[in-house]
C-alpha positions as CSV (number, residue, x, y, z in Angstrom):
1,M,66.0,-13.5,-41.1
2,K,64.6,-12.2,-44.1
3,F,62.7,-14.2,-46.8
4,E,62.0,-13.3,-50.1
5,N,58.7,-11.4,-50.6
6,N,57.1,-14.6,-52.2
7,Y,57.4,-16.5,-49.6
8,D,56.3,-13.4,-47.0
9,D,53.2,-12.9,-49.1
10,S,52.5,-16.9,-49.2
11,I,52.6,-16.6,-45.5
12,N,50.4,-13.5,-45.1
13,N,47.6,-15.0,-47.5
14,M,47.6,-18.1,-45.0
15,Q,47.1,-15.6,-41.9
16,N,45.1,-13.5,-42.9
17,E,42.4,-16.3,-43.7
18,H,41.9,-17.2,-40.0
19,G,40.9,-16.1,-36.5
20,G,42.9,-16.8,-33.4
21,N,46.2,-15.5,-34.3
22,L,47.8,-13.9,-31.4
23,F,51.3,-14.4,-32.5
24,K,50.3,-12.7,-35.5
25,E,48.0,-9.6,-34.2
26,F,50.1,-9.0,-31.2
27,N,53.7,-10.3,-31.2
28,K,56.1,-7.7,-32.1
29,N,58.9,-10.7,-33.1
30,D,59.1,-11.3,-29.4
31,Y,61.4,-14.6,-29.4
32,D,60.8,-15.2,-25.3
33,I,57.9,-17.0,-25.0
34,F,57.1,-15.8,-21.7
35,N,57.2,-12.6,-22.6
36,F,54.8,-13.3,-25.0
37,F,52.4,-15.1,-22.7
38,N,52.6,-12.1,-19.8
39,E,51.5,-9.9,-23.2
40,A,49.1,-12.2,-24.6
41,K,47.0,-13.1,-21.4
42,K,46.5,-9.4,-21.5
43,K,44.5,-9.7,-25.0
44,I,40.8,-10.9,-25.1
45,D,40.6,-12.8,-28.7
46,F,36.8,-12.9,-30.2
47,S,38.3,-14.3,-33.3
48,A,39.1,-17.6,-32.2
49,N,35.7,-19.8,-31.0
50,I,37.4,-21.8,-28.4
51,N,35.3,-22.8,-25.6
52,P,35.0,-19.9,-22.7
53,L,35.2,-22.7,-19.9
54,G,38.8,-23.4,-21.3
55,L,40.3,-27.0,-20.4
56,S,38.4,-29.7,-18.2
57,K,39.3,-30.3,-14.6
58,N,40.5,-33.7,-16.0
59,A,42.8,-32.1,-18.4
60,L,44.1,-29.5,-16.3
61,C,44.9,-32.1,-13.8
62,I,47.5,-33.9,-16.5
63,L,49.0,-30.3,-16.9
64,K,49.3,-29.7,-13.3
65,N,51.2,-33.1,-12.7
66,T,54.5,-32.1,-14.0
67,K,55.8,-35.6,-13.4
68,L,53.4,-36.8,-16.1
69,L,53.5,-33.9,-18.2
70,K,57.4,-34.9,-18.2
71,F,56.7,-38.2,-19.4
72,L,54.2,-37.4,-22.1
73,I,56.9,-35.3,-23.7
74,E,59.9,-37.0,-23.3
75,N,58.6,-40.4,-24.6
76,Y,57.4,-41.3,-28.0
77,P,53.6,-41.6,-27.8
78,E,51.6,-44.6,-29.6
79,V,52.6,-45.4,-33.0
80,Y,48.7,-45.2,-33.4
81,P,46.6,-43.6,-31.1
82,E,44.2,-46.6,-30.3
83,R,43.4,-45.6,-26.7
84,L,41.7,-42.5,-28.0
85,T,40.7,-44.1,-30.8
86,N,38.7,-46.6,-28.6
87,K,37.9,-43.5,-26.4
88,L,36.1,-41.8,-29.4
89,C,33.9,-45.1,-30.1
90,D,32.3,-44.9,-26.8
91,H,31.7,-41.3,-27.1
92,H,30.1,-41.5,-30.3
93,N,28.8,-45.1,-30.1
94,V,30.5,-46.2,-33.4
95,H,33.4,-49.0,-34.1
96,N,36.7,-48.7,-33.8
97,A,36.9,-49.4,-37.9
98,N,34.7,-46.0,-38.2
99,I,37.3,-43.3,-36.8
100,T,40.8,-42.8,-37.6
101,I,42.6,-39.8,-36.4
102,G,44.7,-36.5,-37.2
103,A,46.4,-33.7,-36.0
104,G,43.7,-31.6,-36.5
105,A,40.6,-31.0,-38.5
106,T,43.1,-28.9,-40.9
107,N,45.4,-31.7,-41.8
108,L,42.6,-34.4,-42.5
109,I,41.4,-32.3,-45.3
110,Y,44.5,-32.3,-47.1
111,K,44.6,-35.9,-46.1
112,I,41.4,-37.1,-47.6
113,L,41.7,-35.0,-51.1
114,S,45.2,-36.5,-51.3
115,V,44.1,-39.8,-50.6
116,F,40.8,-40.1,-52.8
117,K,42.3,-37.7,-55.4
118,P,39.0,-36.2,-56.6
119,E,39.0,-33.7,-59.9
120,N,36.2,-31.5,-59.0
121,V,35.2,-30.1,-55.5
122,L,31.4,-28.4,-54.8
123,I,32.1,-26.1,-51.7
124,A,28.7,-24.2,-50.0
125,E,29.5,-21.3,-49.1
126,P,30.3,-18.9,-47.2
127,S,32.9,-21.5,-45.8
128,F,36.1,-22.3,-43.7
129,A,39.0,-21.0,-45.9
130,E,40.7,-24.5,-46.3
131,Y,38.5,-26.2,-48.2
132,K,39.6,-23.9,-51.5
133,R,43.5,-23.6,-50.1
134,A,43.6,-27.5,-49.7
135,C,41.8,-28.1,-53.6
136,S,44.5,-25.1,-54.9
137,V,47.4,-27.0,-53.5
138,L,46.4,-30.0,-54.8
139,K,45.6,-29.1,-58.3
140,I,41.9,-29.8,-57.9
141,N,39.2,-28.2,-59.5
142,T,36.5,-26.1,-57.2
143,V,32.4,-25.2,-57.9
144,H,31.0,-22.8,-55.6
145,Q,27.2,-22.1,-54.4
146,S,26.6,-19.5,-53.1
147,T,24.0,-19.0,-50.2
148,C,22.7,-15.3,-49.0
149,F,22.3,-13.1,-46.0
150,E,18.3,-12.9,-46.3
151,E,18.1,-16.5,-45.5
152,E,21.2,-16.5,-42.8
153,F,23.1,-18.6,-45.5
154,K,21.4,-21.5,-45.2
155,L,21.5,-24.3,-47.9
156,I,17.9,-24.1,-48.5
157,N,15.0,-23.1,-51.4
158,N,16.6,-21.8,-54.5
159,N,20.1,-22.2,-53.5
160,L,19.8,-25.9,-52.3
161,T,18.0,-26.1,-55.7
162,E,21.3,-25.0,-57.5
163,F,23.4,-26.9,-55.4
164,I,22.2,-30.2,-56.3
165,D,22.1,-29.4,-59.9
166,K,25.7,-28.7,-59.8
167,I,25.8,-32.3,-58.0
168,K,24.4,-33.6,-61.0
169,N,27.5,-31.9,-63.2
170,L,30.0,-33.3,-60.9
171,R,31.7,-36.8,-62.0
172,K,33.0,-40.1,-60.2
173,N,34.8,-39.7,-57.5
174,D,34.6,-36.2,-56.9
175,F,33.5,-34.6,-53.6
176,I,31.3,-32.1,-51.9
177,F,32.0,-30.2,-48.6
178,I,29.3,-28.7,-46.5
179,A,30.1,-27.8,-43.3
180,S,27.0,-28.5,-40.3
181,P,27.2,-25.9,-38.1
182,S,29.0,-23.7,-40.8
183,N,31.6,-21.4,-40.2
184,P,31.0,-18.7,-40.4
185,A,27.5,-18.6,-40.0
186,G,27.0,-21.1,-37.5
187,V,23.8,-22.7,-39.2
188,I,22.9,-26.0,-39.5
189,T,21.8,-28.4,-42.7
190,S,19.1,-30.3,-41.9
191,I,20.0,-34.1,-41.9
192,S,16.7,-34.7,-44.2
193,T,18.6,-32.3,-46.5
194,I,21.7,-34.0,-46.2
195,Q,20.2,-37.6,-47.0
196,E,18.9,-36.5,-49.7
197,I,22.1,-35.1,-51.2
198,L,24.1,-38.2,-50.3
199,K,21.3,-40.7,-52.2
200,L,22.2,-38.4,-55.2
201,C,25.4,-38.4,-54.8
202,R,25.6,-42.4,-54.1
203,N,24.0,-42.9,-57.3
204,K,26.9,-40.8,-58.9
205,N,30.0,-42.3,-56.5
206,I,30.3,-38.7,-55.2
207,Y,31.6,-38.1,-51.6
208,L,30.0,-36.0,-49.2
209,I,32.5,-34.3,-46.8
210,L,30.5,-33.0,-43.8
211,D,32.3,-30.5,-41.7
212,E,31.1,-31.5,-38.0
213,S,33.6,-29.6,-36.2
214,F,31.1,-27.5,-33.9
215,M,28.9,-30.0,-33.9
216,D,29.6,-30.8,-30.3
217,F,27.8,-27.5,-28.9
218,K,24.6,-29.5,-30.9
219,E,25.3,-33.2,-31.1
220,E,21.6,-33.8,-31.7
221,Y,22.1,-32.7,-35.3
222,S,25.1,-34.7,-36.2
223,S,24.8,-37.2,-39.2
224,K,27.1,-39.5,-38.0
225,H,24.2,-42.1,-37.5
226,L,24.8,-42.2,-41.4
227,I,28.3,-43.4,-42.0
228,E,27.2,-46.9,-42.0
229,E,24.2,-46.3,-44.4
230,F,26.0,-44.3,-46.7
231,D,29.7,-45.2,-47.8
232,N,30.1,-41.9,-49.7
233,L,29.8,-40.0,-46.3
234,I,32.7,-38.9,-44.3
235,I,32.5,-36.8,-41.5
236,L,34.8,-34.6,-40.0
237,R,35.3,-33.5,-36.1
238,S,37.5,-31.7,-34.0
239,M,38.7,-31.7,-30.5
240,T,40.3,-28.0,-30.7
241,K,36.6,-26.0,-30.3
242,F,34.5,-27.7,-27.8
243,F,37.6,-29.0,-25.5
244,A,39.9,-26.0,-26.0
245,I,42.6,-27.5,-26.9
246,P,43.5,-25.7,-30.4
247,G,47.1,-25.7,-29.3
248,E,47.5,-29.7,-29.6
249,R,46.1,-30.0,-33.5
250,L,43.7,-33.0,-32.9
251,G,40.8,-34.1,-35.3
252,Y,39.5,-37.0,-36.1
253,I,36.9,-38.5,-39.2
254,L,33.8,-40.9,-39.0
255,S,33.0,-43.0,-42.0
256,C,32.6,-46.1,-43.0
257,K,35.2,-48.9,-42.6
258,K,36.4,-49.0,-46.5
259,N,36.8,-45.6,-46.2
260,I,38.7,-45.1,-43.1
261,L,41.2,-48.2,-44.3
262,K,41.9,-46.3,-47.2
263,I,43.0,-42.9,-45.0
264,I,44.7,-45.0,-42.5
265,N,46.9,-47.0,-45.1
266,T,48.8,-43.4,-45.8
267,A,49.0,-42.4,-41.8
268,V,52.8,-41.6,-40.5
269,P,53.5,-43.3,-37.1
270,W,53.8,-41.3,-34.4
271,G,51.2,-38.3,-35.9
272,I,49.8,-37.8,-32.4
273,S,51.4,-36.6,-29.6
274,G,50.8,-38.1,-25.8
275,L,50.0,-34.8,-24.7
276,A,47.3,-34.2,-27.1
277,S,45.8,-37.8,-27.1
278,A,46.0,-37.6,-22.9
279,L,44.2,-34.5,-22.6
280,S,41.6,-35.5,-25.2
281,I,40.7,-38.9,-23.4
282,S,40.6,-36.9,-20.3
283,S,38.3,-34.4,-21.8
284,L,36.1,-36.9,-23.4
285,S,35.7,-38.8,-19.7
286,D,34.5,-35.7,-17.9
287,K,30.7,-35.7,-18.4
288,K,29.9,-33.0,-16.2
289,Y,32.3,-30.5,-18.0
290,I,30.0,-31.7,-21.7
291,K,27.0,-30.9,-20.3
292,D,28.4,-27.6,-18.3
293,T,29.6,-26.2,-21.4
294,V,26.8,-26.6,-23.4
295,Q,24.5,-24.9,-20.8
296,Y,26.9,-22.6,-20.5
297,V,27.6,-21.3,-23.7
298,N,24.2,-21.3,-24.4
299,K,22.8,-18.9,-21.8
300,L,26.0,-16.9,-22.6
301,K,25.2,-16.6,-26.1
302,E,21.5,-15.7,-25.7
303,E,23.0,-12.8,-23.1
304,M,25.3,-11.7,-25.7
305,Y,22.9,-11.4,-28.8
306,N,20.3,-9.5,-26.8
307,E,22.9,-6.9,-25.8
308,L,24.1,-7.1,-29.6
309,L,20.5,-6.6,-31.0
310,K,20.0,-3.1,-28.7
311,F,22.5,-1.8,-31.6
312,K,20.3,-0.5,-34.3
313,I,23.3,-1.0,-36.8
314,F,23.9,-4.8,-36.5
315,K,22.2,-7.6,-38.5
316,I,23.0,-10.7,-36.3
317,I,22.9,-14.3,-37.4
318,Y,22.5,-16.5,-34.5
319,G,23.2,-19.7,-35.8
320,E,24.1,-23.1,-33.6
321,A,27.4,-22.6,-32.7
322,N,29.6,-21.0,-29.6
323,F,30.0,-17.6,-32.4
324,L,27.8,-14.9,-34.0
325,L,28.0,-14.2,-37.4
326,I,27.3,-10.0,-37.7
327,K,26.9,-7.8,-40.6
328,I,26.9,-3.6,-40.1
329,K,24.0,-2.2,-41.7
330,T,25.5,1.0,-43.6
331,E,24.4,3.8,-46.1
332,N,25.0,1.1,-49.1
333,N,23.3,-1.3,-47.8
334,S,20.4,-0.1,-45.3
335,N,18.0,2.8,-45.1
336,S,16.3,1.6,-42.1
337,Y,18.3,3.8,-39.6
338,Q,19.3,7.1,-39.1
339,S,22.5,8.7,-37.4
340,C,21.4,9.4,-34.3
341,N,19.8,5.9,-33.6
342,Y,22.2,3.5,-33.4
343,Y,21.9,2.4,-30.1
344,N,18.8,1.4,-27.6
345,Y,19.5,1.5,-23.8
346,N,17.8,2.6,-20.8
347,Q,19.6,5.6,-19.2
348,N,18.9,3.9,-15.9
349,N,21.4,1.2,-16.5
350,Y,23.3,3.6,-18.1
351,N,24.8,7.0,-18.7
352,Y,23.5,8.1,-21.8
353,D,20.0,7.2,-24.1
354,V,20.6,8.2,-27.5
355,H,16.9,6.6,-28.6
356,N,14.9,8.3,-26.4
357,T,17.2,12.0,-26.8
358,C,17.2,11.5,-30.7
359,H,16.3,14.8,-31.2
360,S,18.6,16.4,-28.9
361,D,20.8,19.4,-30.4
362,N,23.6,17.9,-28.2
363,I,23.6,14.1,-28.9
364,V,23.5,14.9,-32.5
365,N,26.3,17.5,-32.6
366,K,28.3,14.8,-30.9
367,I,27.3,12.0,-33.6
368,N,28.9,14.4,-36.6
369,S,28.7,13.3,-40.4
370,E,32.5,11.7,-39.3
371,T,31.2,9.1,-36.8
372,Y,28.3,8.3,-39.3
373,Q,31.1,7.8,-41.9
374,N,33.2,5.6,-39.4
375,I,30.2,3.7,-38.6
376,S,29.1,3.3,-42.0
377,D,32.4,2.0,-43.0
378,S,34.0,-1.5,-43.0
379,A,34.1,-4.1,-40.4
380,L,37.8,-3.7,-40.6
381,N,37.6,-0.2,-39.6
382,L,36.1,-1.7,-36.3
383,K,38.5,-4.8,-35.9
384,N,41.6,-2.0,-36.1
385,Y,39.6,0.1,-33.3
386,L,39.2,-2.8,-30.9
387,L,42.9,-3.9,-31.6
388,N,44.0,-0.7,-30.3
389,S,42.2,-1.8,-26.8
390,D,43.9,-5.2,-27.0
391,I,40.4,-7.4,-28.2
392,L,40.7,-9.3,-31.3
393,I,37.5,-9.8,-33.7
394,R,37.3,-11.6,-37.1
395,Y,37.1,-10.0,-40.0
396,A,34.6,-11.6,-42.1
397,G,34.6,-9.8,-45.5
398,N,37.3,-12.4,-46.7
399,Y,35.0,-15.1,-46.7
400,N,33.0,-16.0,-49.7
401,C,29.7,-14.1,-50.2
402,L,30.6,-11.5,-47.6
403,D,31.6,-8.4,-48.3
404,D,33.0,-5.7,-46.1
405,S,30.7,-5.4,-43.7
406,F,30.9,-8.8,-42.0
407,F,32.8,-9.7,-38.7
408,R,32.5,-13.1,-36.3
409,I,32.9,-13.1,-32.5
410,A,32.7,-16.0,-30.6
411,I,31.1,-16.3,-26.7
412,K,33.6,-15.7,-24.4
413,K,33.3,-15.4,-20.3
414,R,30.8,-12.8,-19.6
415,G,33.4,-10.1,-18.1
416,E,34.8,-10.3,-21.4
417,N,31.5,-10.3,-23.5
418,K,30.7,-7.3,-21.3
419,I,34.1,-5.6,-22.2
420,L,33.4,-6.0,-26.1
421,I,30.0,-4.5,-25.7
422,D,31.2,-1.4,-23.8
423,K,33.6,-0.9,-26.6
424,L,31.4,-1.5,-29.5
425,K,29.2,1.2,-27.5
426,K,32.2,3.9,-27.3
427,Y,32.7,3.2,-31.3
428,V,29.6,3.7,-32.0
429,Y,28.9,7.0,-29.9
430,I,31.3,8.4,-27.5
431,N,34.4,8.4,-29.5
432,P,32.9,10.6,-32.7
433,T,36.8,10.7,-34.0
434,S,37.7,7.1,-33.7
435,P,39.4,5.2,-36.3
C-alpha cells in the first residue's frame, strides 16, 4: 500500500528520532516474520540500550511453557494490572496508591501531559525526543535549557542557574522534564539538585517529571523516596531497558496518591497485556538476575570504555547507564591529533601499531587524505559504514545540543563489543576508502 507523502514523512520523522528500529534499518518490506527473524538475528543492534543478559531465567520459563503462553494470549488480561502493581510496590518499597502502570514509559509521557494539561513545559537538553514531540502533539509550548559537552551535559553551574531562572518564569500547573540518568549522555542529576528544583516548583505549583527509565542500573541515585514529601514530583520508570522486554511495552509512574488517582481515572481497561504483566512479575522476582545485571553491565562497560579510549579521535561520556555517548573529534572541533595518530594499540596484540610507527612512510601513505576526510566527517557516515556490516549504532546528531559528530552505543555482550571495536579499527585504518 502506498501512502501519501505527508503520511510517509510523519512516520519517517518519528522513526528517525529513535534507536532500536531493526524493522526500519534492515527489513526490506518482508511481511514474513520468520524470514525477518532469520535475518535480524544476524545483526548486532548497539542503538537500543537493552540489558545484554536478555530476559531473566524466570521470564524465559514463561516463554518456554507453550500452554501458559497460549493461555496468556487467548484470555483477557486483568482489567487493571493489580498483581504487577503489588509486585512493583514490594520492589520499590512504596504503597500501591503510589504507582500506576502504562503501556511503556513513552505512552505515559503523553498520558501525563494530556491529563494535567500544562501550558508550558521546560526541558533539560539533550533529552529523549518524545518529550518535545508529545508537547507538539498536545499543543503545549516548550522551553529548552541547553547543557554543554565540556560538563558532560550535566545540569550544573551556569546551566543550572539558567534553568532555575527559567523555572521562575513558568506558570501554575506548568511542567519540567529532567531525565536522570539522562539520554543520550547517561548522566545523573544529584538528589540535592532535584530537591532544590522541587522546592522552587512547589512554591509555584509546577510539576517535575523525573524520567528514571535507566535508574535500575544505579538505583541508589533514585529520588523515589521523595514522592510523599513532594506532591509535585512524578517519576517515570521503564521495564524495557533493565529487564529486556521492549517488545511488550511496559512502564510505570511513582508519585503521590493524588497524582496517581488523577491518572488512573483516565485509564482504559485491559491496558496491559497478560504476557507483559507475567514477564514483568517474574523478572522482578529474580533477585539474582537483578544483581548479576548490575555487575555484568558495569564490568563490560568499563572494558568497552577502556578499548574506546585507545581511539584518539573519540571523546567519551561515561555516564551512569548501560550506554556510552561518543563524540568524533574532527578537523573542525579538535586540533589535538594528527592523521597518523588516531589509535594506540600494542603490536603484540594486533597486527599493527600506528602510534609507534607514526613516522613510517608506509603508514602515512595508507592513511591518505581521503581517510582523513572520512574520519573527520559525520557520525552518520560511521553509522552507514557499520550498517554495511550488519551493525547498528545510534546516530545522535538529531538530539538538541548535539551535532553531527555524536553517536551512542549500548553495552552488549563481550563478543559483540569486540566485533564493534574491530570494525571501528577498520573504519579508522585498514580501509582508507571507507564510505
